[in-house]
C-alpha positions in Angstrom: 73.9 107.7 87.3 71.4 105.4 88.8 73.0 102.0 87.5 76.5 103.1 87.6 78.9 100.0 87.4 75.8 97.8 87.3 76.1 94.9 84.8 72.8 94.4 83.0 71.8 91.6 80.6 69.0 92.5 78.4 67.4 89.8 75.9 65.9 90.8 72.7 67.9 94.1 73.0 68.3 94.4 69.3 65.2 96.3 68.6 62.1 97.7 70.1 61.6 97.6 73.9 64.8 95.8 74.4 66.8 98.4 72.4 65.2 101.2 74.4 66.1 99.5 77.6 69.6 98.8 76.5 70.1 102.6 75.6 68.5 103.9 78.7 70.5 101.6 81.0 73.8 102.6 79.4 72.8 106.3 79.7 72.7 105.7 83.6 76.0 104.0 83.7 75.2 100.3 83.2 77.5 97.9 81.5 75.0 96.2 79.1 75.1 92.8 77.6 73.2 93.5 74.3 71.6 89.8 73.8 69.7 89.1 70.6 69.1 86.4 68.1 69.9 88.8 65.3 73.5 89.5 65.4 73.4 92.5 63.0 70.8 94.1 65.2 72.6 93.6 68.4 75.9 95.0 67.0 74.1 98.1 65.8 72.6 98.7 69.3 75.9 98.0 71.1 77.7 100.3 68.5 75.2 103.0 69.4 75.9 102.7 73.2 79.7 102.6 72.7 79.7 105.7 70.3 78.0 107.7 73.1 80.6 106.7 75.6 78.9 103.7 77.1 80.0 100.2 77.8 78.3 97.3 75.9 79.1 93.8 74.5 77.2 91.8 72.0 75.9 88.2 72.5 74.0 86.3 70.1 71.5 84.2 71.8 68.3 82.2 71.2 66.8 82.3 74.5 65.1 79.1 74.1 68.3 77.2 73.9 69.8 76.1 77.1 73.3 76.0 75.4 72.9 79.7 74.2 71.7 81.0 77.6 74.5 79.3 79.4 77.1 80.7 76.9 75.5 84.1 77.4 75.9 83.9 81.2 79.6 82.8 80.8 80.4 85.7 78.2 78.8 88.3 80.6 81.0 86.9 83.6 84.0 86.8 81.3 83.5 90.3 80.2 82.3 92.1 83.4 82.8 89.7 86.3 79.4 89.9 87.6 75.7 90.1 86.8 73.4 92.6 88.6 70.5 93.0 86.4 68.5 90.4 84.0 65.9 91.7 81.8 63.9 89.0 80.2 62.5 90.9 77.3 62.9 88.6 74.1 59.4 87.7 73.0 57.4 85.9 70.4 54.1 87.4 69.0 50.9 85.8 67.8 49.3 87.1 64.8 45.9 88.4 65.7 43.3 86.0 64.6 41.4 83.0 65.7 42.8 80.7 68.3 42.2 77.8 65.9 44.3 79.2 63.1 47.5 78.8 65.3 49.3 75.6 64.5 51.1 73.5 67.0 54.6 74.5 65.9 53.8 78.2 66.4 52.3 77.5 69.8 55.3 75.8 70.9 57.5 78.5 69.8 55.5 81.3 71.6 56.0 79.2 74.9 59.6 78.5 74.3 60.5 82.1 73.7 58.1 83.9 76.1 58.1 81.3 79.0 60.7 78.5 78.8 63.3 81.4 78.2 62.8 82.6 81.7 63.1 79.2 83.3 66.4 78.9 81.4 67.9 82.4 82.4 66.6 81.8 85.9 68.7 78.4 86.0 71.7 80.0 84.6 71.8 83.6 85.7 70.1 83.8 89.1 72.6 81.4 90.9 75.3 84.1 89.9 73.2 86.8 91.7 72.7 84.5 94.7 76.6 84.1 95.1 77.0 87.8 94.9 74.4 88.4 97.7 71.5 90.0 95.6 70.4 90.9 92.2 67.4 92.2 90.1 65.3 90.4 87.5 62.7 92.2 85.3 60.3 90.1 83.2 58.5 91.7 80.4 55.0 90.7 80.4 52.0 92.5 78.7 48.6 94.1 79.2 47.5 91.2 77.3 48.1 89.2 80.6 46.0 91.4 82.7 43.2 92.3 80.2 43.1 89.7 77.5 41.2 90.2 74.3 40.1 87.9 71.4 42.5 87.2 68.7 45.7 86.5 70.9 44.7 83.7 73.2 48.1 81.8 73.1 50.1 84.9 73.5 47.9 86.2 76.3 48.1 83.0 78.2 52.0 82.9 77.7 52.3 86.5 79.2 49.9 85.3 82.0 52.5 82.5 82.8 55.2 85.3 82.9 53.3 87.2 85.7 52.7 84.1 87.8 56.3 83.1 87.4 57.4 86.6 88.5 55.4 86.6 91.7 56.4 83.0 92.7 60.1 83.8 91.8 59.9 87.0 93.9 58.6 85.3 97.1 61.1 82.4 96.8 64.2 84.6 96.1 63.2 87.5 98.5 65.2 86.1 101.4 68.4 86.0 99.2 67.8 89.7 98.2 66.9 89.0 94.6 64.2 91.2 93.5 61.8 90.1 90.6 59.2 92.3 89.1 57.3 92.5 85.7 56.5 95.0 83.4 53.1 95.0 81.4 53.4 97.4 78.4 50.6 98.2 76.0 51.1 98.1 72.3 54.0 100.2 70.8 55.5 100.7 67.4 57.9 97.8 67.5 58.7 94.8 65.2 55.8 93.0 66.7 53.2 95.7 66.1 51.9 94.3 62.6 51.5 91.0 64.1 49.2 92.2 66.8 47.2 94.0 64.1 46.7 90.8 62.3 49.4 91.4 59.6 47.7 94.6 58.4 49.0 98.0 59.4 46.5 100.8 58.6 45.8 104.1 60.3 42.3 102.9 61.0 43.6 99.8 62.9 46.1 102.1 64.7 43.3 104.4 65.7 41.3 101.6 67.0 44.1 100.4 69.2 44.7 104.0 70.4 41.1 104.6 71.2 41.4 102.0 74.1 44.3 103.9 75.8 43.0 106.8 77.9 46.2 108.8 77.5 45.5 108.6 73.8 48.7 107.3 72.3 50.7 104.2 71.7 53.5 103.2 74.2 57.2 103.8 73.1 60.4 102.0 74.0 61.5 105.0 76.0 58.3 104.8 78.1 59.0 101.1 79.2 62.6 101.8 79.5 62.1 104.6 82.0 60.0 102.2 84.1 62.6 99.4 83.8 65.1 101.7 84.8 63.3 102.7 88.1 62.7 99.0 88.9 66.4 98.2 88.3 67.5 101.0 90.3 68.1 101.3 94.1 65.2 103.6 94.2 62.9 100.5 93.8 64.9 98.5 96.6 61.8 97.5 98.5 59.8 96.7 95.3 59.5 93.0 94.4 56.7 90.8 93.0 54.9 93.6 91.2 53.4 93.7 87.7 53.8 97.5 86.6 51.4 98.6 84.0 53.0 100.9 81.5 49.8 101.3 79.4 48.5 104.9 79.5 45.5 103.7 81.6 44.6 100.9 79.2 44.0 98.2 81.9 41.8 100.5 84.3 
């Protein structure tokens, strides 16, 4: 049990990558805070965990809201007394298309959810880790930050910001034994997939995406969850500031 008795907050845990990580962490003994803006989805995931003998609570959180993030932190401490792992997974996609077709409101929302949220969780959760003498932050970036392509300019740039934040945080927090790393997944079958495809999901478009991945398939939530589990565990205790590609060779 690699995360036995560890407390993990996972944002955006009601579906996709977040759900995969919540389930995998619970399998390895973590007490999971299933945080999502969609209460029904969060309750479903938490129910799956508890039905299998794991431990989880539900927290409804808009990660772009300071009030919600602070409430999430308080609920976690009230339930478990500590916070060992924070996974900043909640994300906002951009529909594939011209950079000129994205209105200001959508642009701001992309940055609020993908970037500002990490600022807010850092301000609220990391001080708890510092008081405890250490902790572990995992930020979910994207291959879009490492090898950007046309059609997702503002999303690409938001995930690039996540990488820079990760490395800067890692350096500043290392003396206090808080590790900060990023994961960079390639496209997977999640709720965001259709947006990345431009709003149209066909086998032809899927095949086009898969053709750019040397291992010949899309990512899965389990793939990313296994990578996150390793970074969250003591097996990676000397790893900080990395951007780990979980992409089947896409960024080579």
